[in-house]
C-alpha angles and dihedrals in degrees: 000000000000140000102225092243106128115228099185144001106229133185132235106237100169139021117190113190123200109177106306094335121092133203113199134191119213124198113212130201108183105009109118098244092179088067094052121089130189109279094028119135120246124181111228111189087337096310117120108231132174120238101234096174135012125219131190090265106023144332147276123238135182120232119203128218089252092056092047091053098044101043141041091264091105086069097051117121134184110279093027115137119234136191114245134198129164118222118276126250130211088267095050116115109236101219095157121031135282110288124184099196090234106126115221097196149324118273131185135231105244102176141357121201133176112246108183106292090341136069125236111213124194115209124200106215131198106266095240091059098050092084088069094055116097131171108262089010126123130262134171119225117184088339094310119126108226139171118237110235100185141002125207123172105294097352137073134188133225128188114223116205121210093258092057091047090052097043100045142039092265093099086070096052117125131181110280096028114138119227138189113254128200119178125217107283091215089061090052094052093045089054091050092048092050093047092049092048092049090049091051092051094048093046109054117208120265090212105110133160088256091052091051093047091048090055095048101256094123143342110264092202 
């Protein structure tokens, strides 16, 4: 579990491919490596990975075929910069929102406009994920917790303040770039709850007094 507050911008320094699987090495600069143990979870561009080996300046992690297919990791190259966050603890301040590190889909940067000192970025989302987007709601882009400023059909907008531009990879965004997208997990669970409730109402229970009596639970007479 993560908060979406980026702790470091690392760099991919090695990509070892074995069939469709990939093992990548990430160089860190500010991530507290002394606090990271083998097997710990680290969010890399919003993808929860397991630190399989530590180095003097970073870590190695394995990337499965599933992750390669469902995220932007298939586009990663040596020297690419990536957002990093170690998993939260019970004492971690949650300044962003709860992020699982399980990417829901790949979105695309549609437009970037200057907005005072900030930048307003329009993201084109997969259609099936737009139902989770709400104005002033939360979304995670490449591991970054952001507030949605506006929603329009299949697009949504986020406003990026100077600090976020400086502390993440967003300063390097260009139109057409693909990004990892994770929707607010609360929205997902609310949807599931509503669907389950609606299904229960439309499908009345088959448990009747006669059914219980027939199966020996009580005497219906």
